[in-house]
N, C-alpha and C positions, 0 to 999 in steps of 0.2 A: 823057451816058454811061460818063464817063470818074470824073467827079466824081462820081455814086452806089456806084458799083463802088468808088468808093474811099474812101467812106462808107460801106460793107459793111464793107471792110475792116478802114480807121481805124476802126470801131464793135471790131468783134474785136482788132485789134490793141492800142487802148487799156485791153482788158478785161485783155489776156496782161502786158499791161507794165504796168499798176494794182499788181503787186505790186511788182515791179521800183523802179517811183517813189515808191512806197510807204519801200520798206528804204533807198531813198537820199537821202528827204529825213528819215525816221529815223533818219539813219549826218549825214545834212549836220551844216552849225554850227548852225544856226537851231534844227533842234529836239530830240526829247529823244531819250539816247546809245540805242541800240539792242539790247535786252536778245540775247543768244547764243543762236541754238538751242541743243537739246541734243546735237547734236554736237561745237557750240564748246565745252561748258560745258568750264571746268572743277575735275576732282574733288578732287585733289590740291595745296590749299593746304597746304602744312608755314609755319611761321618761315622770313621771310627771304623766302616765292615771292613771287610777281608774276603779274599773269592770263597772262601767255606758260606761265608752269609753273614747279616747285617749284623752289627754290634747294638747300631742305638741310631734313632731318627725314622722315620716313613723311608718309604722303598720310593725311585720312581717314578710307580705306575699311582703313586698319591699324588705324586707332582706332575699330573701334568700326561701318564703314560697312556695306553689302550685303556684303565679303566676310569679316565677324567679327570677332574682335580684339576683347580689355577696353574696357567702356562706359569714357567718363569721367562721373563722378560730376554733378547737375544740381544736387545741394547745393552750391553754389561757396563761400556767406560762413560754411558751419558749423561748417566746417573735419573734416568729416567724407567718406571714399570708400565706394566698396561694394568689400565682399571681391571677391578677380581671378577666385574659383572657388567651383563649390558647396561642396566642401570645407573652402573659409576659415569659408564663411558659418555651416553647419554647430557647425564647431568654437568659432563666434562663442557662433550658441546653445544649445551645451552651457554653458556657460562662463556668460552667464545664466540656466539652468534649476541652474544650481548653486549661484549663489549664492543665488537663490529658495527653495532649501531647504533650505539652512545649514543646519542646529540643527534641525532640527523633529525631532519625536520619530515613532519609525516604529510606523504601524499595524498592529496587532494585528489577523493576520482572527481571528474570530469561529471556533468548529468548527460543522462542516456538520452534522454528529447527532450524538446522545445518543450518552454513550462511547467516544468518539471519542482521549478522550484516555488508555483502558485499553493495554495491551498484545494482539500476539498478531493472531489476523488473523480472518473472519467463518469459522462449522464451514462454511456453504455456498460459501465462495470454495475453504477447501481440501478438499472436497470434489470441487467441478467440475474443479480442478486435478487431481484423483486418478484425474477418469475417469470418476467417475458425471455425466454429461451436463450440462445449463446449468443456470445459477444460478437458477432457477425448479423444473429438475428438483431440486435439488439443500436446495431450501425443503422441496420436499411430501415430500421421506421423512420428512426431520424433523418436518415434521405427519403423518405420519402414525407415528412413535416407532418408526421402524425403525434410526434413529442414537440410540450411547452414547459418550461420552467418559467415559476412566479410570472403569468399571463402570456409569455408568448414564447413561438414558435423555433424552435431549434431548427436549423438549416447545418452548422458544419458541424465538424467532426471534435471532438477532444472537450470539446466544452467541461469545465470539473463546476460539479453543485454542492454544498453541502446541505446530505440528507439529517439533518435534524431541523434546518432551517427552510430549504427550498422548498416551496411548491412543486411538483413534479408529475403534471398529469399527462395519457395517452390516450388519444382518443378524448378527451372531455372528462376521463375519469381518472381519479388522483390516484398516485403511485403508493404504498405504503412501503417506503425507503428506508424503514428504520427496519428491527427483528421481532417486527411484531408478528402474531399468530391470529388465523381465523377459520372456529371449526363449527360447525349446524350438527347436532344430536338428535336424533329421532328418541328420543325420549320416552320409556316406556314406562306404560300407568303402574302407579309401587314405586318411584322412585323421588328420591326427596327432593327439591330443586334446590338443592346447597353444597359446596362442596365440601363437608365435611359434616358427618352426623353424632353427636354424642350418644346416639341408641342405639349407634348398631344398623342404621334402615342403608340397604343401598341408595345412596344418592350421586350428585353428579361428578364429583372427585375418583371415582372408582372406573370411569370412564376415561382418565386421560392425568393417572396415574406415575406412566412410564415418561414425561415431557418433562422434558428440562427446566421451563419455565412454565412464572405458578402462572395459572389460568380462570376465570371468573365465571360467572351467569350474566346475559342480558336480557333481566329479569325473570319471571318467575312463573309457573304454571306449577298448578297442587295437584296432588301425589297420582292423582285418577286423571287430571288431563295427562295426555297423549302429543306428542307431533315438536313440531319443529322449535330449538333452545338456542340460542349460541351462545358460544365458549368463545374469547379473546383476553387479547391482555394490554391489546387499547384504554384506556382508561376512558379518553374522551371519547371513542368513540360509543363505548358502552352506555356512557353518563347520556348524549343525547342521543341513541336511541327510544331508550324509555323515560327519555323529557316529555314535558306535554303538549310543549314548543313548537316544539317539531311534526308533532303529532302521524310517527311512524305506525300505518295501519296495518291491523292483526289479521287474520282470516281464518277462520274455526267453521270446521262440520259438526252435531251435533245432532244426534239421535235421541224423537221424541215422539210420543203417540202420542194420534191427533184424534178423532178431526181436529185439523187446525181451521179457523176461520180466514178469509179474504184479507184482514185489514191485517192480518198478524203484520209483515213485513212495517203495514203504513205506524203501526203503534210504537214497533221497537226503533223507529228512526225518530218519531215526532220526542220520543224520549220515553224512558220508565225510572216511576218515582221508585227510588229505593233507599236504604236508614242513611246513608249516607251523601245523598242527592242525585240528580236525573242524573240516568246513563241514556244514551242512546246511540243508534246502529248506524255505519255508515253505507248498509248493505246487507240484502235480505233476499236469500232464494231460496225456491224449495228445488234442493238435488233430485231425490227421491222417493218415491212411494212405491208398499208393498202393501194393500192393506190399512193398518190405519197408524203402521210404521212409518213415519218419516224422518229422510234426512235432512234436515237445511244448512244452506250455511252463512253463518255471521261474519260482516267485520265491520270494524269498530279502530279505531288509533287510542282508546282510552288504555287505560293497561292496572286498576283498580284490581283491588283478588275477589277473583270468582267472579269474574261481571257477565262472564255468560248466563252462565249456571245464575246468577239473581237474578239479570234479566226474564228468563226466559221461564224460572220458575213463577216470576212473581205476573206473568203474563199468561198464568195456567196452563204451563206446558214442563214440568221440570226434566232435568234432562240429563238421560239414562248410560251416555259415551259421548264423549268431548277430545277432540284432536286437533291439535295446532296446524294447520295445512301451511303456511304463511307466513313469514317477518320481514314485512317492506319488501322485498324484490327475494329473499330468501326462500324458495316454496321447499316442497317437501319432495313433491315427484314419486320417482320406486324407493326411493331412500327406507332401507329395512332398519322396523323396528329397533334398537340398539342401537343404532352404526353412527359411527361418527365420520367424517367425512373432512376435509378441507375446504376451505371457499377459493375457491377460483379467484387471479385477479382480479377480473371483469364483475365478478359479485362483490369483492372488497370494491370496487370504486363504486360501484350502485348507492352500497351502505351510506361509503360517504357523500357522496352525489346526495344521497337521501336528507343527510340532518346539515347539507355548505359546509363541509370538510374538504 
């Protein structure tokens, strides 16, 4: 019984001990040298190192092993080494490309469309930049014979113009082809008609502080007068709109207290003597009457200071409230007090037509 039991256990023991005996045989004098296990292997084998460990120098892991580091070149006998970084590699590649293409003639790219060597811009591009729609929409304007350049109607596409010199019109109205800006402001009462005020009062410049280009006002309105005032960076247009030679008309609504005589309009049209000369109205009418309160409309082309207030006061009817409702073709409409709006292309063209631009 003991022998059979010991046989079983001996078998197990022999199985369990097989590995140990094998290791002993491999490590013995008569067998092959035992290969070190992974946990026994030495990875740092610098110069002068032994199997027990490194003596000096950095290990293989520092020379491009698992932890990184510059890799050694595998082209040992050719005398070339791989660059130590990607920047060095790119620098060498760039140097080779320069040597390869050195001395070659510059390749001239052909023109992509006929007439590209001409000066100026295409007409439809100029119209599109001026706000007349997309380039396709501007091409349709040209096809409809609605566009003229320097007095001649343009019928072909692709015509080139100089925005600085050529006069471009659409439907007879001049196009502002340059980077001009035109605005209409419904000036509230109490706002000073200047772009800056040294006394810190509210002024016109407060309404256009976010504009990249410098704007200036066309004419003036006194502080207590409300209504239309134009702002632009087109110097010649602003000059002509305020010059007496062109006689651009301005219309005002004035609140006065009556009763007023029937010949008040005739007196204003014939002329009222002021301290700086006669002042004449181009048009006068009564718009509304509520008891003794009258709302009258006065149109004139002069631009002297406080001229409407002085004319009515000289006639015996001081103005309680004054609003300018139009400046030439630009009307106030339903624009709210303090609102700034950009003029349309048609309005700009009408303004330019008013002063022969």
